[in-house]
N, C-alpha and C positions, 0 to 999 in steps of 0.2 A: 640244799641247791647252790651251785658253784657261781662263781664271778661271771662267767658267759651265760649260763641261763638266766642270772637275776640282771645283767645291765647291758648285755649284747642282743640276745636272743631277741627280746620283746622289741626293740625298735625294727631290727631286721623285718622281723613278721610283718609289723604295723605297715611297713614299706610295702611289703611282696603282697600283704592281703588288700593293700588300697589300690592296686594295679586296676586301671580302666576294665580290661577284660573280664578279671574276676570279678568287678562289683555289677559287671553286666550281667553277669550270671547269677548273680545275687537277686537280681530284679527278676529274672525269672521263677525264681522257686520260692523265696521267703513269703510272699504275698500268698502263696496256698496253704499255709499254716492258720488252722483255726482251732478254736474251743482251747483246753489247757494243754499249751505246748512246751515239751522237754525239748530243747536245744543243746546238742552233744558238741561239746569245745567250743564255747561261746567265745572264746579267745578275747580279744580285744572289742568286742560288740559290733564289727562290721556289719551284721545282719540287722541290727537293730532299727534303722530307718527304715528298713524295706517292710515290715510287719503291717499288715493292715490291722488297725487298731479297732475296725468294725466286726474283726471276725476272731481277734484272740481275748480269752477272758481271763487268762493267767500265762505268765512265761516262766518255766524255769531254766536257767543259764547255768550249765555244769561245766565248770573250768577250776582245773586242780592249782594252776600257777597263780600266785598271788600278784605278782607284777601283772598279768593279761587281766586277771579281773579288776586292778585298779584303773586300767586302762578303760574296760568294758562301763564301769561305773560313771564315767565323764560322758559316754554315749547315752545312758540311761536317764538321764535327766528328765528328758520331755517324753518319757513313755505315758500313754494313757490308759496301760492297763497294770495290774501288779506285776510284779518281777521280782524276783528273788535268785541268789546263787546257791548253787549245790558245790561244794568246794571237792568233792572226790573225784578219782578216776573214773573214765568211762565203763569200766569193767567192774563197778561197783555203785551201781546208780540207786542213790537211797530214797527210792519212791516206792510207793505200795503198788502191787499187782493192778494192771488195768485202772492207771490213773490218770491218764494222757490221752488226749485226743490225737494229738498228732507229736510224731517226734522229727526233728530236723536236724540234720548232720550236713555240714559244708565243709571241705577242705580240712578235714580232721578224720576221716579213717585211715589217712596215711601214715598219722603219728600211734595211732591206740597199739600196743604190743601185743595187746591180746583182742585183737580184732574180733574174730567171731564169737567169743565170750562177751565182748561189749555188746555186739548186735544181737546176741539173744537176751541181754538184757534190756534192752531197747524194746523187743517183741514181748518179754514180760510185762513191761509196763504200759503198753499200749492197750487202752480197750478192745473189745470186739469191733470191728468196723473201722478202728483207727489206721492211719496211715504214716508209714515213714517218708519222709522227702529227703530225697539227697540230691548234692552237687560235689562232686569229687575228680580230682585227677587221678589218672592209673594207668593201666598196661594199655600200652600204644597197639592199635591192628597191624601195623608195618613192622616185619623182622628188623629191618635195619634200625629202626627207631629203638624197639625192646633190647636190642645190642647194646645201645648206649645206655639205656635205663640200667640196665644190669651194670654197667661198666660206673658208673656215677653214682649209684645207691649208696654205697660204703661212705663216700665223702659228704654226698648230701644229706645223709643221716647225722652226720656230726654237726653240720653244720646248720642245720634245719629242725632241730629239736625232735630228731627220730624219725623224719619223714622219709617213707620209701615213695619213690617215684613211679613204681611200675606194678602195685598190687590189683590183682584182677576184681574189680569191684565187683560186676554182676556175679561171680561166682562167689564172693565174701557174704554178699547179701543174701544168697540163696543159704547157702550154709549155715547163716543166722537165724533161718527160719522164717524167710521172707519170700515171697512170689512177686516179681517186678511186674506193676501193671502197665507202665509208660518208661519208655526211655529213649534218650536221645543224645547223641555223641559228636563231638568235633574236636579238630585242634584248634585251642585259642588262637586268634589273630595277636601277632606282634608278640610272641610267647614261645620260647625254645621248646622245639617239638618234643624232645625227651620229658619235659616237665608239664607239656601243653595239653596233653589229649585228656577230654572232659567228658564225663557221663552225668547226666541229670534227669531226673525223674523221680517217680513214687512207686512204692511197693507197699503190699499187705499181709498180714501175718498167712502164713500156710496153715 
C-alpha cells in the first residue's frame, strides 16, 4: 500500500462518505438489516450509527484496508451487539455457507475489482430467505450523463480508490445470482450528476 492509499485516500473517503445526501441514504437502508449481518466494505464505519440494535444479533464488517478499519473502530465503541472485522477482500468472504441473515453493501460495489464474483460470494453466505440490502451509485439513465461517467471514470478510479462511477448496478446484482425485490432510484441532491445517480433496495437469492 502506497503513500496515497495510506495517508491521502482515507481522509478523502471520510469526507465524501460523510456528505449529508449519502448519510440520508444510509438512514433509508441500514435499519432494514437484521439477525446476523455481513457488511461488505464497511470502510470507516459510517453505517454503524444507523443499525437497529433491537434487530441485529451480530455484525461482521468486511474491510481490507487497515486505515479504514482504524477509523471504523472509533465508531464501533458504543455498539450494543457483537461486532468483528473481516480483513479480506469482498471476493474472498471468510464465512461459512448460509451463515448470514442479511448482507449489506453501501457505496462499495463501485470499487470491487471482481464485483460479480464478490456478489456470488454474498449469495453463498446468505441463509435461505436472507436478503441483500444495497445502496450504490452507478450508471445514470440519461445518455448525456453516461457520456460524462465514461469520460471521468479513469481519473475517478485513480483518485477514488478504484471507484467506477457508472457501473450497471441492477445488472450486476442479477449476474451475482440475485433477484431484485424492491428498488428505488434518483439523482442525489447537491451532488454532481455523473457521480450522483443512486440505486437502493433489497434482493433475494435466485
